C-alpha positions in Angstrom: -2.8 27.4 -84.9 -1.8 29.6 -87.8 1.7 30.6 -88.7 0.9 34.2 -87.5 -0.2 32.9 -84.1 2.9 30.7 -83.9 5.1 33.8 -84.5 3.1 35.7 -81.9 3.5 33.0 -79.3 7.2 32.7 -80.2 7.7 36.5 -79.6 5.8 36.4 -76.3 7.8 33.4 -75.1 11.0 35.2 -76.2 10.0 38.3 -74.3 9.2 36.4 -71.2 12.4 34.4 -71.2 14.4 37.6 -71.9 12.9 39.3 -68.9 13.6 36.3 -66.7 17.1 36.1 -68.0 17.7 39.8 -67.0 16.3 39.1 -63.6 18.6 36.1 -63.1 21.7 38.0 -64.3 20.8 41.0 -62.2 20.4 38.8 -59.1 23.8 37.2 -59.8 25.4 40.6 -60.1 23.8 41.8 -56.9 24.9 38.6 -55.2 28.5 39.0 -56.2 28.4 42.6 -54.9 26.8 41.5 -51.7 29.5 38.8 -51.2 32.2 41.3 -51.7 30.6 44.0 -49.5 28.0 42.4 -47.1 27.5 45.5 -44.9 24.0 46.8 -45.0 22.9 49.0 -47.9 19.4 49.9 -49.3 20.6 48.2 -52.5 20.3 44.8 -50.8 16.5 45.5 -50.3 16.3 45.8 -54.1 18.4 42.6 -54.4 15.9 40.7 -52.2 13.0 41.7 -54.4 14.9 40.8 -57.6 16.0 37.5 -56.1 12.4 36.5 -55.3 11.2 37.7 -58.7 14.0 35.6 -60.4 13.0 32.5 -58.5 9.3 32.9 -59.3 10.2 33.8 -62.9 12.2 30.6 -63.4 9.3 28.5 -62.3 6.9 30.5 -64.4 9.1 30.0 -67.5 9.2 26.2 -66.8 5.4 26.1 -66.6 4.8 28.3 -69.8 7.5 26.5 -71.8 6.0 23.1 -70.9 2.7 24.1 -72.6 4.2 26.1 -75.5 7.2 24.1 -76.7 6.9 21.1 -79.0 8.6 18.4 -77.0 8.6 16.0 -80.0 11.4 18.0 -81.8 15.1 17.5 -80.9 15.4 21.0 -79.6 12.1 20.8 -77.7 13.3 17.6 -76.0 16.5 19.4 -74.9 14.6 22.3 -73.5 12.2 19.9 -71.7 15.1 18.1 -70.0 16.6 21.5 -69.1 13.4 22.5 -67.4 13.6 19.3 -65.3 17.1 20.3 -64.4 15.9 23.7 -63.3 13.3 22.1 -60.9 15.7 19.5 -59.5 18.6 21.8 -58.9 16.4 24.5 -57.4 14.7 22.1 -55.0 17.9 20.3 -54.0 19.8 23.6 -53.5 17.0 25.1 -51.3 16.7 21.8 -49.4 20.4 21.7 -48.6 20.4 25.4 -47.6 17.3 24.9 -45.4 18.8 21.9 -43.7 22.0 23.8 -43.2 20.1 26.6 -41.6 18.3 24.2 -39.2 21.5 22.5 -38.2 23.2 25.8 -37.7 20.3 27.3 -35.7 19.3 29.6 -38.7 22.6 31.4 -38.1 24.2 30.4 -41.4 21.7 32.2 -43.6 20.7 35.0 -41.4 20.9 38.4 -43.2 21.0 40.1 -39.8 24.5 38.8 -39.2 25.7 39.2 -42.8 29.3 40.0 -41.9 29.9 37.0 -39.7 32.7 34.7 -40.7 30.9 31.4 -41.4 33.5 29.6 -43.4 32.3 26.6 -45.3 28.7 27.0 -44.3 28.5 30.5 -45.8 30.2 29.3 -48.9 27.6 26.6 -49.4 24.8 29.1 -49.0 26.3 31.5 -51.6 27.1 28.6 -54.0 23.5 27.3 -53.7 22.0 30.7 -54.6 24.4 31.2 -57.5 23.8 27.7 -58.9 20.0 28.2 -58.8 20.3 31.5 -60.6 22.9 30.2 -63.1 20.7 27.3 -64.2 17.7 29.5 -64.4 19.6 32.0 -66.6 20.9 29.3 -68.8 17.5 27.9 -69.3 16.0 31.3 -70.1 18.8 32.0 -72.6 18.1 28.8 -74.5 14.3 29.3 -74.5 14.8 32.8 -75.8 17.2 31.6 -78.5 15.1 28.8 -79.8 11.6 30.0 -78.9 10.5 30.6 -82.5 11.7 27.2 -83.7 10.2 25.1 -80.9 6.7 26.6 -80.6 3.9 24.0 -81.2 2.5 24.2 -84.7 -1.1 23.5 -85.9 -0.3 19.8 -86.4 1.6 19.2 -83.2 -0.7 17.3 -80.9 -0.4 17.1 -77.1 0.9 14.0 -75.4 -1.7 11.3 -75.5 -2.5 8.1 -73.6 0.1 6.1 -75.4 2.6 3.5 -74.3 4.9 5.0 -71.7 8.5 3.7 -72.1 9.5 5.2 -68.8 6.6 4.2 -66.8 8.6 2.8 -63.8 10.8 5.9 -63.6 7.7 8.2 -63.9 6.0 6.3 -61.1 9.1 6.8 -58.8 9.2 10.5 -59.6 5.5 10.8 -58.9 5.9 9.1 -55.5 8.9 11.2 -54.6 7.2 14.5 -55.6 4.0 13.5 -53.9 5.8 12.7 -50.7 7.7 16.0 -51.0 4.5 18.0 -51.6 2.8 16.2 -48.7 5.7 17.0 -46.4 5.5 20.7 -47.4 1.8 20.5 -46.7 2.5 19.2 -43.2 4.9 22.1 -42.7 2.2 24.6 -44.0 -0.3 23.2 -41.4 2.3 23.6 -38.7 3.1 27.1 -39.8 -0.6 28.0 -39.3 -1.2 26.0 -36.1 2.2 25.1 -34.8 1.5 26.5 -31.3 -1.7 24.5 -31.0 -0.2 21.3 -32.3 2.8 21.8 -30.1 1.0 21.7 -26.8 2.9 20.0 -24.0 -0.1 17.8 -23.3 0.8 16.0 -26.6 4.2 14.9 -25.1 7.2 14.3 -27.4 5.1 14.5 -30.6 3.8 17.8 -29.5 7.3 19.2 -28.9 8.4 17.9 -32.4 5.3 19.5 -34.0 6.0 22.8 -32.2 9.6 22.9 -33.3 8.7 21.9 -36.8 6.1 24.7 -36.9 8.7 27.2 -35.7 11.1 26.0 -38.4 8.5 26.1 -41.1 7.8 29.8 -40.3 11.5 30.8 -40.1 12.4 29.1 -43.4 9.0 29.4 -45.1 10.6 31.0 -48.2 12.7 27.9 -48.8 9.9 25.4 -48.3 7.6 27.5 -50.5 9.8 27.1 -53.6 10.4 23.4 -52.8 6.6 22.9 -52.7 6.1 24.8 -55.9 8.8 22.9 -57.6 7.3 19.5 -56.5 3.9 20.6 -57.9 5.4 21.7 -61.2 7.3 18.4 -61.4 4.1 16.4 -60.8 2.3 18.5 -63.5 5.1 17.8 -66.0 5.4 14.1 -65.5 1.6 13.4 -65.4 0.6 15.8 -68.2 1.0 13.0 -70.9 -1.9 11.1 -69.4 -4.3 14.1 -70.1 -6.3 14.1 -66.9 -7.4 17.8 -66.6 -9.0 17.3 -63.2 -5.8 15.8 -61.7 -3.7 18.6 -63.2 -6.0 21.2 -61.7 -6.0 19.5 -58.3 -2.2 19.3 -58.3 -1.9 22.9 -59.3 -4.4 24.1 -56.6 -2.9 22.1 -53.8 0.7 23.2 -54.7 -0.4 26.8 -55.0 -2.2 26.8 -51.6 0.7 25.1 -49.8 3.2 27.5 -51.4 1.1 30.6 -50.5 0.8 29.5 -46.9 4.6 28.8 -46.6 5.4 32.2 -48.2 3.2 34.1 -45.8 6.0 34.5 -43.2 8.2 36.2 -45.8 5.4 38.7 -46.6 4.8 39.3 -42.9 8.5 40.1 -42.2 8.2 43.9 -42.4 5.3 43.9 -39.8 7.3 41.5 -37.6 10.3 43.8 -37.7 8.1 46.7 -36.5 6.7 44.5 -33.7 10.2 43.5 -32.7 11.3 47.1 -32.6 8.4 48.0 -30.3 9.2 45.0 -28.0 12.9 46.0 -27.7 11.9 49.6 -27.0 9.6 48.5 -24.2 12.3 46.3 -22.7 15.5 48.3 -23.2 14.3 51.8 -23.9 13.6 53.8 -27.0 17.3 54.4 -27.8 18.4 50.7 -27.5 19.9 50.8 -31.1 22.2 53.6 -30.1 23.7 51.4 -27.4 24.9 48.7 -29.8 28.7 48.8 -29.8 30.2 50.3 -33.0 32.4 47.2 -33.5 29.3 45.0 -34.1 26.7 47.5 -35.3 27.4 46.7 -39.0 26.3 43.1 -38.4 22.7 44.2 -37.8 20.3 45.4 -40.4 18.4 48.6 -39.6 14.6 48.1 -39.3 
């Protein structure tokens, strides 16, 4: 790689990290405004799009930086460890919020009841989102700041099949991430065929499968980013062994599982229209006008 190409890659990485930094900071700003004024506004639709873009962007920056940054330099090592921190905190934060939603019957994170006084539960949800965005913004800031000085040069080789001083820890991480990705794959299958796997003829296991399928659909966005994070973690910790086929397999599996779990999020607008039609058939075309004014602001218009 020539010096000119290094500078070009450095500028591109700097531009990418700068864009993602702006997305994270904008999402934090919208989040603060939403916490202060949670009543519905069209601005929160923009916030939702920015939030998803920021989450995807953080993962994209982790993936790109893992291939572009020279991890054998002191600064490159720091950025590499920071990228692990982004993955760990994002997955843990989403897992805690997802479990909180399940325990609370999905009430604690429901945007349709945004004004509800939820106390500690609501605080944990807000804290989780802000922590994920803050670590993403911090990582993007440092990548942008040191992009030019950490890009791989012409003599910077990739990790080879050399002695691994952390082999035991790496094996534990691979097992944990593999189990996590497998669990997300199970939820993806249930999201597609939960009703079939939840037949009463299957007894107790069928009921559990049916409930898990319902949960995987309701919280698909959470599980999508956990699956994507687990796949990226596996790619990072196994990359030193230079098995392209294994890396491709991990990437494809993680991408397929994430796409399946993200499908309910994409289908939400159509689901809202279907719900409106169902309510109109059951309660009349003007059912929204009969919602008491005292609680109307708790519901999002559809």
